[in-house]
HTML snippet that shows the backbone in 3Dmol.js (N, CA, C, O; Angstrom):
<script src="https://3Dmol.org/build/3Dmol-min.js"></script>
<div id="view" style="width:600px;height:400px;position:relative"></div>
<script>
const pdb = `
ATOM      1  N   MET A   1    -214.734 -10.854  44.775  1.00  0.00           N
ATOM      2  CA  MET A   1    -213.842 -11.929  44.401  1.00  0.00           C
ATOM      3  C   MET A   1    -213.771 -12.002  42.884  1.00  0.00           C
ATOM      4  O   MET A   1    -214.788 -11.964  42.191  1.00  0.00           O
ATOM      5  N   SER A   2    -212.561 -12.105  42.394  1.00  0.00           N
ATOM      6  CA  SER A   2    -212.352 -12.152  40.956  1.00  0.00           C
ATOM      7  C   SER A   2    -212.267 -13.608  40.498  1.00  0.00           C
ATOM      8  O   SER A   2    -211.606 -14.442  41.117  1.00  0.00           O
ATOM      9  N   PHE A   3    -212.958 -13.880  39.395  1.00  0.00           N
ATOM     10  CA  PHE A   3    -212.904 -15.227  38.833  1.00  0.00           C
ATOM     11  C   PHE A   3    -211.988 -15.287  37.618  1.00  0.00           C
ATOM     12  O   PHE A   3    -212.091 -16.199  36.798  1.00  0.00           O
ATOM     13  N   ASN A   4    -211.105 -14.322  37.510  1.00  0.00           N
ATOM     14  CA  ASN A   4    -210.126 -14.324  36.435  1.00  0.00           C
ATOM     15  C   ASN A   4    -209.185 -15.522  36.637  1.00  0.00           C
ATOM     16  O   ASN A   4    -208.771 -15.797  37.764  1.00  0.00           O
ATOM     17  N   ALA A   5    -208.852 -16.220  35.577  1.00  0.00           N
ATOM     18  CA  ALA A   5    -208.023 -17.428  35.688  1.00  0.00           C
ATOM     19  C   ALA A   5    -206.649 -17.113  36.265  1.00  0.00           C
ATOM     20  O   ALA A   5    -206.093 -17.900  37.030  1.00  0.00           O
ATOM     21  N   LYS A   6    -206.105 -15.954  35.890  1.00  0.00           N
ATOM     22  CA  LYS A   6    -204.789 -15.574  36.411  1.00  0.00           C
ATOM     23  C   LYS A   6    -204.837 -15.387  37.928  1.00  0.00           C
ATOM     24  O   LYS A   6    -203.934 -15.828  38.639  1.00  0.00           O
ATOM     25  N   ASP A   7    -205.885 -14.737  38.419  1.00  0.00           N
ATOM     26  CA  ASP A   7    -206.014 -14.521  39.861  1.00  0.00           C
ATOM     27  C   ASP A   7    -206.228 -15.833  40.610  1.00  0.00           C
ATOM     28  O   ASP A   7    -205.742 -16.004  41.728  1.00  0.00           O
ATOM     29  N   MET A   8    -206.949 -16.746  39.993  1.00  0.00           N
ATOM     30  CA  MET A   8    -207.219 -18.026  40.662  1.00  0.00           C
ATOM     31  C   MET A   8    -205.938 -18.851  40.816  1.00  0.00           C
ATOM     32  O   MET A   8    -205.730 -19.465  41.863  1.00  0.00           O
ATOM     33  N   THR A   9    -205.081 -18.875  39.797  1.00  0.00           N
ATOM     34  CA  THR A   9    -203.864 -19.684  39.893  1.00  0.00           C
ATOM     35  C   THR A   9    -202.806 -19.002  40.749  1.00  0.00           C
ATOM     36  O   THR A   9    -202.067 -19.679  41.464  1.00  0.00           O
ATOM     37  N   GLN A  10    -202.720 -17.674  40.690  1.00  0.00           N
ATOM     38  CA  GLN A  10    -201.710 -16.983  41.501  1.00  0.00           C
ATOM     39  C   GLN A  10    -202.035 -17.058  42.982  1.00  0.00           C
ATOM     40  O   GLN A  10    -201.130 -17.032  43.816  1.00  0.00           O
ATOM     41  N   GLY A  11    -203.302 -17.148  43.318  1.00  0.00           N
ATOM     42  CA  GLY A  11    -203.680 -17.215  44.728  1.00  0.00           C
ATOM     43  C   GLY A  11    -203.064 -18.424  45.416  1.00  0.00           C
ATOM     44  O   GLY A  11    -202.563 -18.310  46.535  1.00  0.00           O
ATOM     45  N   GLY A  12    -203.096 -19.570  44.766  1.00  0.00           N
ATOM     46  CA  GLY A  12    -202.509 -20.776  45.350  1.00  0.00           C
ATOM     47  C   GLY A  12    -201.000 -20.701  45.422  1.00  0.00           C
ATOM     48  O   GLY A  12    -200.397 -21.181  46.382  1.00  0.00           O
ATOM     49  N   GLN A  13    -200.383 -20.100  44.413  1.00  0.00           N
ATOM     50  CA  GLN A  13    -198.929 -19.975  44.415  1.00  0.00           C
ATOM     51  C   GLN A  13    -198.466 -19.024  45.507  1.00  0.00           C
ATOM     52  O   GLN A  13    -197.465 -19.281  46.175  1.00  0.00           O
ATOM     53  N   ILE A  14    -199.186 -17.936  45.690  1.00  0.00           N
ATOM     54  CA  ILE A  14    -198.822 -16.973  46.732  1.00  0.00           C
ATOM     55  C   ILE A  14    -199.017 -17.590  48.108  1.00  0.00           C
ATOM     56  O   ILE A  14    -198.189 -17.405  49.001  1.00  0.00           O
ATOM     57  N   ALA A  15    -200.114 -18.325  48.279  1.00  0.00           N
ATOM     58  CA  ALA A  15    -200.358 -18.964  49.574  1.00  0.00           C
ATOM     59  C   ALA A  15    -199.269 -19.983  49.891  1.00  0.00           C
ATOM     60  O   ALA A  15    -198.787 -20.044  51.022  1.00  0.00           O
ATOM     61  N   SER A  16    -198.878 -20.783  48.901  1.00  0.00           N
ATOM     62  CA  SER A  16    -197.834 -21.783  49.166  1.00  0.00           C
ATOM     63  C   SER A  16    -196.488 -21.108  49.430  1.00  0.00           C
ATOM     64  O   SER A  16    -195.701 -21.594  50.243  1.00  0.00           O
ATOM     65  N   MET A  17    -196.214 -19.977  48.738  1.00  0.00           N
ATOM     66  CA  MET A  17    -194.977 -19.247  48.992  1.00  0.00           C
ATOM     67  C   MET A  17    -194.966 -18.689  50.417  1.00  0.00           C
ATOM     68  O   MET A  17    -193.940 -18.728  51.097  1.00  0.00           O
ATOM     69  N   ARG A  18    -196.105 -18.174  50.861  1.00  0.00           N
ATOM     70  CA  ARG A  18    -196.187 -17.642  52.228  1.00  0.00           C
ATOM     71  C   ARG A  18    -195.990 -18.743  53.264  1.00  0.00           C
ATOM     72  O   ARG A  18    -195.344 -18.527  54.290  1.00  0.00           O
ATOM     73  N   ILE A  19    -196.541 -19.907  52.999  1.00  0.00           N
ATOM     74  CA  ILE A  19    -196.359 -21.032  53.929  1.00  0.00           C
ATOM     75  C   ILE A  19    -194.894 -21.446  53.976  1.00  0.00           C
ATOM     76  O   ILE A  19    -194.365 -21.715  55.055  1.00  0.00           O
ATOM     77  N   ARG A  20    -194.224 -21.504  52.811  1.00  0.00           N
ATOM     78  CA  ARG A  20    -192.800 -21.855  52.787  1.00  0.00           C
ATOM     79  C   ARG A  20    -191.955 -20.811  53.513  1.00  0.00           C
ATOM     80  O   ARG A  20    -191.027 -21.161  54.242  1.00  0.00           O
ATOM     81  N   MET A  21    -192.272 -19.534  53.316  1.00  0.00           N
ATOM     82  CA  MET A  21    -191.525 -18.478  54.001  1.00  0.00           C
ATOM     83  C   MET A  21    -191.729 -18.568  55.510  1.00  0.00           C
ATOM     84  O   MET A  21    -190.780 -18.411  56.279  1.00  0.00           O
ATOM     85  N   PHE A  22    -192.966 -18.820  55.932  1.00  0.00           N
ATOM     86  CA  PHE A  22    -193.239 -18.966  57.358  1.00  0.00           C
ATOM     87  C   PHE A  22    -192.475 -20.152  57.933  1.00  0.00           C
ATOM     88  O   PHE A  22    -191.921 -20.057  59.028  1.00  0.00           O
ATOM     89  N   SER A  23    -192.440 -21.268  57.208  1.00  0.00           N
ATOM     90  CA  SER A  23    -191.733 -22.443  57.727  1.00  0.00           C
ATOM     91  C   SER A  23    -190.230 -22.195  57.797  1.00  0.00           C
ATOM     92  O   SER A  23    -189.569 -22.704  58.702  1.00  0.00           O
ATOM     93  N   GLN A  24    -189.675 -21.420  56.859  1.00  0.00           N
ATOM     94  CA  GLN A  24    -188.251 -21.097  56.915  1.00  0.00           C
ATOM     95  C   GLN A  24    -187.933 -20.236  58.134  1.00  0.00           C
ATOM     96  O   GLN A  24    -186.950 -20.482  58.832  1.00  0.00           O
ATOM     97  N   ILE A  25    -188.760 -19.233  58.386  1.00  0.00           N
ATOM     98  CA  ILE A  25    -188.534 -18.355  59.533  1.00  0.00           C
ATOM     99  C   ILE A  25    -188.721 -19.125  60.833  1.00  0.00           C
ATOM    100  O   ILE A  25    -187.942 -18.957  61.771  1.00  0.00           O
ATOM    101  N   ALA A  26    -189.749 -19.971  60.895  1.00  0.00           N
ATOM    102  CA  ALA A  26    -189.967 -20.776  62.095  1.00  0.00           C
ATOM    103  C   ALA A  26    -188.801 -21.732  62.320  1.00  0.00           C
ATOM    104  O   ALA A  26    -188.408 -21.965  63.463  1.00  0.00           O
ATOM    105  N   ASN A  27    -188.248 -22.283  61.255  1.00  0.00           N
ATOM    106  CA  ASN A  27    -187.106 -23.188  61.362  1.00  0.00           C
ATOM    107  C   ASN A  27    -185.889 -22.461  61.928  1.00  0.00           C
ATOM    108  O   ASN A  27    -185.194 -22.994  62.793  1.00  0.00           O
ATOM    109  N   ILE A  28    -185.630 -21.252  61.445  1.00  0.00           N
ATOM    110  CA  ILE A  28    -184.498 -20.469  61.952  1.00  0.00           C
ATOM    111  C   ILE A  28    -184.699 -20.118  63.421  1.00  0.00           C
ATOM    112  O   ILE A  28    -183.763 -20.200  64.217  1.00  0.00           O
ATOM    113  N   MET A  29    -185.919 -19.728  63.778  1.00  0.00           N
ATOM    114  CA  MET A  29    -186.190 -19.374  65.177  1.00  0.00           C
ATOM    115  C   MET A  29    -186.027 -20.578  66.098  1.00  0.00           C
ATOM    116  O   MET A  29    -185.455 -20.456  67.182  1.00  0.00           O
ATOM    117  N   LEU A  30    -186.522 -21.734  65.680  1.00  0.00           N
ATOM    118  CA  LEU A  30    -186.383 -22.931  66.507  1.00  0.00           C
ATOM    119  C   LEU A  30    -184.922 -23.351  66.639  1.00  0.00           C
ATOM    120  O   LEU A  30    -184.500 -23.811  67.699  1.00  0.00           O
ATOM    121  N   TYR A  31    -184.154 -23.193  65.570  1.00  0.00           N
ATOM    122  CA  TYR A  31    -182.726 -23.507  65.621  1.00  0.00           C
ATOM    123  C   TYR A  31    -182.021 -22.599  66.626  1.00  0.00           C
ATOM    124  O   TYR A  31    -181.217 -23.067  67.432  1.00  0.00           O
ATOM    125  N   CYS A  32    -182.323 -21.301  66.578  1.00  0.00           N
ATOM    126  CA  CYS A  32    -181.710 -20.356  67.520  1.00  0.00           C
ATOM    127  C   CYS A  32    -182.129 -20.658  68.955  1.00  0.00           C
ATOM    128  O   CYS A  32    -181.303 -20.590  69.866  1.00  0.00           O
ATOM    129  N   LEU A  33    -183.394 -20.988  69.165  1.00  0.00           N
ATOM    130  CA  LEU A  33    -183.857 -21.336  70.509  1.00  0.00           C
ATOM    131  C   LEU A  33    -183.184 -22.609  71.012  1.00  0.00           C
ATOM    132  O   LEU A  33    -182.852 -22.705  72.194  1.00  0.00           O
ATOM    133  N   PHE A  34    -182.979 -23.579  70.137  1.00  0.00           N
ATOM    134  CA  PHE A  34    -182.306 -24.825  70.505  1.00  0.00           C
ATOM    135  C   PHE A  34    -180.870 -24.553  70.949  1.00  0.00           C
ATOM    136  O   PHE A  34    -180.427 -25.063  71.978  1.00  0.00           O
ATOM    137  N   ILE A  35    -180.146 -23.747  70.171  1.00  0.00           N
ATOM    138  CA  ILE A  35    -178.768 -23.394  70.521  1.00  0.00           C
ATOM    139  C   ILE A  35    -178.737 -22.622  71.836  1.00  0.00           C
ATOM    140  O   ILE A  35    -177.911 -22.904  72.703  1.00  0.00           O
ATOM    141  N   PHE A  36    -179.637 -21.647  71.987  1.00  0.00           N
ATOM    142  CA  PHE A  36    -179.695 -20.847  73.207  1.00  0.00           C
ATOM    143  C   PHE A  36    -179.996 -21.720  74.421  1.00  0.00           C
ATOM    144  O   PHE A  36    -179.416 -21.518  75.488  1.00  0.00           O
ATOM    145  N   PHE A  37    -180.904 -22.695  74.265  1.00  0.00           N
ATOM    146  CA  PHE A  37    -181.250 -23.583  75.370  1.00  0.00           C
ATOM    147  C   PHE A  37    -180.030 -24.359  75.850  1.00  0.00           C
ATOM    148  O   PHE A  37    -179.791 -24.444  77.054  1.00  0.00           O
ATOM    149  N   TRP A  38    -179.248 -24.931  74.923  1.00  0.00           N
ATOM    150  CA  TRP A  38    -178.089 -25.724  75.330  1.00  0.00           C
ATOM    151  C   TRP A  38    -176.971 -24.859  75.899  1.00  0.00           C
ATOM    152  O   TRP A  38    -176.223 -25.305  76.770  1.00  0.00           O
ATOM    153  N   ILE A  39    -176.851 -23.623  75.412  1.00  0.00           N
ATOM    154  CA  ILE A  39    -175.890 -22.701  76.022  1.00  0.00           C
ATOM    155  C   ILE A  39    -176.321 -22.378  77.443  1.00  0.00           C
ATOM    156  O   ILE A  39    -175.490 -22.335  78.351  1.00  0.00           O
ATOM    157  N   LEU A  40    -177.613 -22.150  77.643  1.00  0.00           N
ATOM    158  CA  LEU A  40    -178.135 -21.863  78.978  1.00  0.00           C
ATOM    159  C   LEU A  40    -177.946 -23.053  79.916  1.00  0.00           C
ATOM    160  O   LEU A  40    -177.580 -22.871  81.077  1.00  0.00           O
ATOM    161  N   VAL A  41    -178.190 -24.265  79.429  1.00  0.00           N
ATOM    162  CA  VAL A  41    -177.976 -25.466  80.250  1.00  0.00           C
ATOM    163  C   VAL A  41    -176.510 -25.576  80.646  1.00  0.00           C
ATOM    164  O   VAL A  41    -176.200 -25.870  81.801  1.00  0.00           O
ATOM    165  N   GLY A  42    -175.609 -25.342  79.700  1.00  0.00           N
ATOM    166  CA  GLY A  42    -174.178 -25.391  80.005  1.00  0.00           C
ATOM    167  C   GLY A  42    -173.774 -24.357  81.041  1.00  0.00           C
ATOM    168  O   GLY A  42    -172.988 -24.655  81.941  1.00  0.00           O
ATOM    169  N   LEU A  43    -174.302 -23.144  80.925  1.00  0.00           N
ATOM    170  CA  LEU A  43    -173.977 -22.100  81.904  1.00  0.00           C
ATOM    171  C   LEU A  43    -174.518 -22.430  83.290  1.00  0.00           C
ATOM    172  O   LEU A  43    -173.840 -22.210  84.293  1.00  0.00           O
ATOM    173  N   VAL A  44    -175.734 -22.956  83.344  1.00  0.00           N
ATOM    174  CA  VAL A  44    -176.314 -23.325  84.642  1.00  0.00           C
ATOM    175  C   VAL A  44    -175.501 -24.440  85.283  1.00  0.00           C
ATOM    176  O   VAL A  44    -175.229 -24.395  86.482  1.00  0.00           O
ATOM    177  N   LEU A  45    -175.108 -25.442  84.499  1.00  0.00           N
ATOM    178  CA  LEU A  45    -174.276 -26.514  85.052  1.00  0.00           C
ATOM    179  C   LEU A  45    -172.933 -25.980  85.521  1.00  0.00           C
ATOM    180  O   LEU A  45    -172.429 -26.398  86.563  1.00  0.00           O
ATOM    181  N   TRP A  46    -172.353 -25.070  84.767  1.00  0.00           N
ATOM    182  CA  TRP A  46    -171.050 -24.503  85.122  1.00  0.00           C
ATOM    183  C   TRP A  46    -171.125 -23.727  86.429  1.00  0.00           C
ATOM    184  O   TRP A  46    -170.181 -23.744  87.220  1.00  0.00           O
ATOM    185  N   VAL A  47    -172.251 -23.040  86.661  1.00  0.00           N
ATOM    186  CA  VAL A  47    -172.396 -22.231  87.873  1.00  0.00           C
ATOM    187  C   VAL A  47    -172.800 -23.091  89.067  1.00  0.00           C
ATOM    188  O   VAL A  47    -172.312 -22.865  90.175  1.00  0.00           O
ATOM    189  N   LYS A  48    -173.674 -24.065  88.869  1.00  0.00           N
ATOM    190  CA  LYS A  48    -174.295 -24.772  89.991  1.00  0.00           C
ATOM    191  C   LYS A  48    -173.488 -25.951  90.534  1.00  0.00           C
ATOM    192  O   LYS A  48    -173.561 -26.230  91.730  1.00  0.00           O
ATOM    193  N   ILE A  49    -172.722 -26.651  89.696  1.00  0.00           N
ATOM    194  CA  ILE A  49    -172.041 -27.840  90.200  1.00  0.00           C
ATOM    195  C   ILE A  49    -170.533 -27.644  90.168  1.00  0.00           C
ATOM    196  O   ILE A  49    -169.999 -26.839  89.404  1.00  0.00           O
ATOM    197  N   SER A  50    -169.873 -28.404  91.019  1.00  0.00           N
ATOM    198  CA  SER A  50    -168.412 -28.311  91.070  1.00  0.00           C
ATOM    199  C   SER A  50    -167.799 -29.106  89.914  1.00  0.00           C
ATOM    200  O   SER A  50    -168.458 -29.933  89.285  1.00  0.00           O
ATOM    201  N   TRP A  51    -166.530 -28.833  89.659  1.00  0.00           N
ATOM    202  CA  TRP A  51    -165.825 -29.519  88.568  1.00  0.00           C
ATOM    203  C   TRP A  51    -165.727 -31.014  88.849  1.00  0.00           C
ATOM    204  O   TRP A  51    -165.878 -31.824  87.935  1.00  0.00           O
ATOM    205  N   GLN A  52    -165.476 -31.390  90.097  1.00  0.00           N
ATOM    206  CA  GLN A  52    -165.347 -32.802  90.448  1.00  0.00           C
ATOM    207  C   GLN A  52    -166.663 -33.543  90.223  1.00  0.00           C
ATOM    208  O   GLN A  52    -166.661 -34.670  89.727  1.00  0.00           O
ATOM    209  N   THR A  53    -167.778 -32.923  90.583  1.00  0.00           N
ATOM    210  CA  THR A  53    -169.080 -33.547  90.350  1.00  0.00           C
ATOM    211  C   THR A  53    -169.339 -33.719  88.858  1.00  0.00           C
ATOM    212  O   THR A  53    -169.881 -34.738  88.433  1.00  0.00           O
ATOM    213  N   PHE A  54    -168.955 -32.733  88.071  1.00  0.00           N
ATOM    214  CA  PHE A  54    -169.125 -32.819  86.619  1.00  0.00           C
ATOM    215  C   PHE A  54    -168.291 -33.958  86.035  1.00  0.00           C
ATOM    216  O   PHE A  54    -168.778 -34.729  85.208  1.00  0.00           O
ATOM    217  N   VAL A  55    -167.040 -34.059  86.464  1.00  0.00           N
ATOM    218  CA  VAL A  55    -166.163 -35.125  85.963  1.00  0.00           C
ATOM    219  C   VAL A  55    -166.697 -36.487  86.378  1.00  0.00           C
ATOM    220  O   VAL A  55    -166.714 -37.416  85.571  1.00  0.00           O
ATOM    221  N   ASN A  56    -167.134 -36.618  87.630  1.00  0.00           N
ATOM    222  CA  ASN A  56    -167.695 -37.892  88.087  1.00  0.00           C
ATOM    223  C   ASN A  56    -168.952 -38.255  87.294  1.00  0.00           C
ATOM    224  O   ASN A  56    -169.156 -39.421  86.956  1.00  0.00           O
ATOM    225  N   GLY A  57    -169.787 -37.270  87.000  1.00  0.00           N
ATOM    226  CA  GLY A  57    -170.983 -37.524  86.200  1.00  0.00           C
ATOM    227  C   GLY A  57    -170.634 -37.970  84.792  1.00  0.00           C
ATOM    228  O   GLY A  57    -171.278 -38.866  84.247  1.00  0.00           O
ATOM    229  N   CYS A  58    -169.607 -37.346  84.191  1.00  0.00           N
ATOM    230  CA  CYS A  58    -169.178 -37.743  82.845  1.00  0.00           C
ATOM    231  C   CYS A  58    -168.625 -39.164  82.843  1.00  0.00           C
ATOM    232  O   CYS A  58    -168.912 -39.945  81.935  1.00  0.00           O
ATOM    233  N   ILE A  59    -167.838 -39.495  83.854  1.00  0.00           N
ATOM    234  CA  ILE A  59    -167.286 -40.854  83.944  1.00  0.00           C
ATOM    235  C   ILE A  59    -168.409 -41.865  84.143  1.00  0.00           C
ATOM    236  O   ILE A  59    -168.392 -42.933  83.531  1.00  0.00           O
ATOM    237  N   TYR A  60    -169.390 -41.539  84.997  1.00  0.00           N
ATOM    238  CA  TYR A  60    -170.527 -42.434  85.214  1.00  0.00           C
ATOM    239  C   TYR A  60    -171.306 -42.634  83.913  1.00  0.00           C
ATOM    240  O   TYR A  60    -171.673 -43.758  83.573  1.00  0.00           O
ATOM    241  N   TRP A  61    -171.558 -41.532  83.183  1.00  0.00           N
ATOM    242  CA  TRP A  61    -172.288 -41.626  81.918  1.00  0.00           C
ATOM    243  C   TRP A  61    -171.512 -42.482  80.918  1.00  0.00           C
ATOM    244  O   TRP A  61    -172.095 -43.319  80.229  1.00  0.00           O
ATOM    245  N   TRP A  62    -170.200 -42.272  80.839  1.00  0.00           N
ATOM    246  CA  TRP A  62    -169.362 -43.023  79.903  1.00  0.00           C
ATOM    247  C   TRP A  62    -169.398 -44.517  80.229  1.00  0.00           C
ATOM    248  O   TRP A  62    -169.524 -45.347  79.329  1.00  0.00           O
ATOM    249  N   CYS A  63    -169.287 -44.856  81.512  1.00  0.00           N
ATOM    250  CA  CYS A  63    -169.276 -46.271  81.916  1.00  0.00           C
ATOM    251  C   CYS A  63    -170.630 -46.930  81.679  1.00  0.00           C
ATOM    252  O   CYS A  63    -170.683 -48.071  81.220  1.00  0.00           O
ATOM    253  N   THR A  64    -171.728 -46.235  81.982  1.00  0.00           N
ATOM    254  CA  THR A  64    -173.042 -46.842  81.761  1.00  0.00           C
ATOM    255  C   THR A  64    -173.357 -46.949  80.273  1.00  0.00           C
ATOM    256  O   THR A  64    -174.095 -47.845  79.863  1.00  0.00           O
ATOM    257  N   THR A  65    -172.808 -46.050  79.459  1.00  0.00           N
ATOM    258  CA  THR A  65    -173.017 -46.141  78.015  1.00  0.00           C
ATOM    259  C   THR A  65    -172.292 -47.351  77.444  1.00  0.00           C
ATOM    260  O   THR A  65    -172.832 -48.047  76.585  1.00  0.00           O
ATOM    261  N   LEU A  66    -171.081 -47.607  77.909  1.00  0.00           N
ATOM    262  CA  LEU A  66    -170.291 -48.719  77.391  1.00  0.00           C
ATOM    263  C   LEU A  66    -170.646 -50.052  78.036  1.00  0.00           C
ATOM    264  O   LEU A  66    -170.165 -51.094  77.593  1.00  0.00           O
ATOM    265  N   GLU A  67    -171.472 -50.040  79.067  1.00  0.00           N
ATOM    266  CA  GLU A  67    -171.796 -51.267  79.784  1.00  0.00           C
ATOM    267  C   GLU A  67    -172.462 -52.299  78.871  1.00  0.00           C
ATOM    268  O   GLU A  67    -172.224 -53.497  79.018  1.00  0.00           O
ATOM    269  N   GLY A  68    -173.285 -51.849  77.941  1.00  0.00           N
ATOM    270  CA  GLY A  68    -173.965 -52.771  77.039  1.00  0.00           C
ATOM    271  C   GLY A  68    -173.043 -53.423  76.027  1.00  0.00           C
ATOM    272  O   GLY A  68    -173.441 -54.386  75.371  1.00  0.00           O
ATOM    273  N   MET A  69    -171.820 -52.927  75.880  1.00  0.00           N
ATOM    274  CA  MET A  69    -170.882 -53.467  74.895  1.00  0.00           C
ATOM    275  C   MET A  69    -169.983 -54.554  75.472  1.00  0.00           C
ATOM    276  O   MET A  69    -169.170 -55.136  74.753  1.00  0.00           O
ATOM    277  N   ARG A  70    -170.125 -54.825  76.751  1.00  0.00           N
ATOM    278  CA  ARG A  70    -169.285 -55.861  77.369  1.00  0.00           C
ATOM    279  C   ARG A  70    -169.732 -57.242  76.915  1.00  0.00           C
ATOM    280  O   ARG A  70    -170.906 -57.459  76.614  1.00  0.00           O
ATOM    281  N   ASP A  71    -168.794 -58.165  76.870  1.00  0.00           N
ATOM    282  CA  ASP A  71    -169.115 -59.538  76.450  1.00  0.00           C
ATOM    283  C   ASP A  71    -169.670 -60.345  77.587  1.00  0.00           C
ATOM    284  O   ASP A  71    -169.993 -61.519  77.411  1.00  0.00           O
TER     285      ASP A  71
END
`;
const viewer = $3Dmol.createViewer("view");
viewer.addModel(pdb, "pdb");
viewer.setStyle({}, {cartoon: {color: "spectrum"}});
viewer.zoomTo();
viewer.render();
</script>
């Protein structure tokens, strides 16, 4: 282990840079997984349920969402 002042200060800077790079890559991967998950959910819904069931579900969701806004 070197006790040179330059090596001591660069070690912390390199470690923090590596942590930032890792967090950037992890952020991109999580973003891609999030998008892929919602695309997969949409495809599964498109294949598994009928159009009428989907429309009825959307209308039900819309009505229950607006229910709290009634006087």
